[in-house]
N, C-alpha and C positions, 0 to 999 in steps of 0.2 A: 455502525459507531465504529468509533476507531479502536487500533488494536488494545489501548491499555483501556479505553472502558473494557471492553471484553473480558479480561481479568479481571479487573475490580468485581465485574459483576459476578462471575466463577465465584469468586473467595467471598463475596457477600453472599450467593447462594449457599457456599457448603460452611459458612458461618452460623447463617440461619438454619439452617439444615439442623447441625450439630446441638442448640441450643435445642430448637423443637423437642428433637429427639431424646435430649437428660431431660424437659422438662415431661414428657409421656412418659418417660420411667418413672417421675419420680411421683406421677397424680394417676398413672393405668393400674386399674385392680387385674392385671392378668397375672398367671402364673409366667414363672422366670422362661421357661421354654418356649414358650407361644412368644415371648416377648422380645425374649433374643434372637427367634426367627423371622418376626417382623422387620426387627433393627436390621436381620442382617438382609432381608429381602428392600427394605430402602434405601440401606446402604449399595446395595448394588446398584439399583436403578437411578441414582442420584450419580455414581460413577459411568453410567451408560451415559446420561445427561450428561457429563461432563465430557466426556470423551468425543460425543456427537457434535459437540459446542468448540470445543480445540479442533476437532477436522472442519469445523463450517468455518473457521475463524482462520485457518490455516490455505482453505481452499480461497476463500476470499481475498487474502492479503497477493494469492500467487497471482488471481485475473486482473487486483489494479495493479501489480508490479506489471503486468504484462502490458495493461492498458497503456501506466507511465511510455515506459521503452518504445510502444507506438507511438504515442505521442511525438516525446523527444525524435526519433528517425524521420517523423514526419515533420518537423520542423528547422530540421538541419537541412533535410533534403531543401524545404520550401528557401532556406538561407543560403543554401549553392546555387539554385538557380536564380534567386532575386541579384547573387552577386556576378552571375554567368554574364546574366541580362545586362545588370546594370555598367559592367565593365565592355560588351556590346555596342551598347548605346553610348557609353562616353569617349571611345574609339574615333569617332568623325571631332571631336572638339580636342583630344589630343594632337591629332593630325593635323589641325589648323591652328594651336598652339604651338606646334614646335615648327610649323610652316613660316608662322610670324617671325618667331625667335629666330631662326635658320639654322634652328639646331638639326633640323633632317635632310639640310643641303650641303652640309661639311664648310659652310663658309663662316665659321665663328672665328675670330683672332684672337687669339692668347696675350 
């Protein structure tokens, strides 16, 4: 899930829980103290699940960020190697072109 999807899921979960709790209060034939205890327990369980979900999302984000950094560093290194290799391979052609134009022997006229 994307980071935005996680947030929307948690908001939907909380909204559903609040609505369900409200409906349960309306239709439950329990004593007030028993209902309050049950609601308190459900709220605590929901808070624990939300904290666990946030912790997992943070861990995943950290792992994805690290993976991204590693990939960028690898591509930068490959780019440097390609430039270095290309420069080495191009040197004989540059020398040949300079020799043809006379740039390498100081014989150019002004």
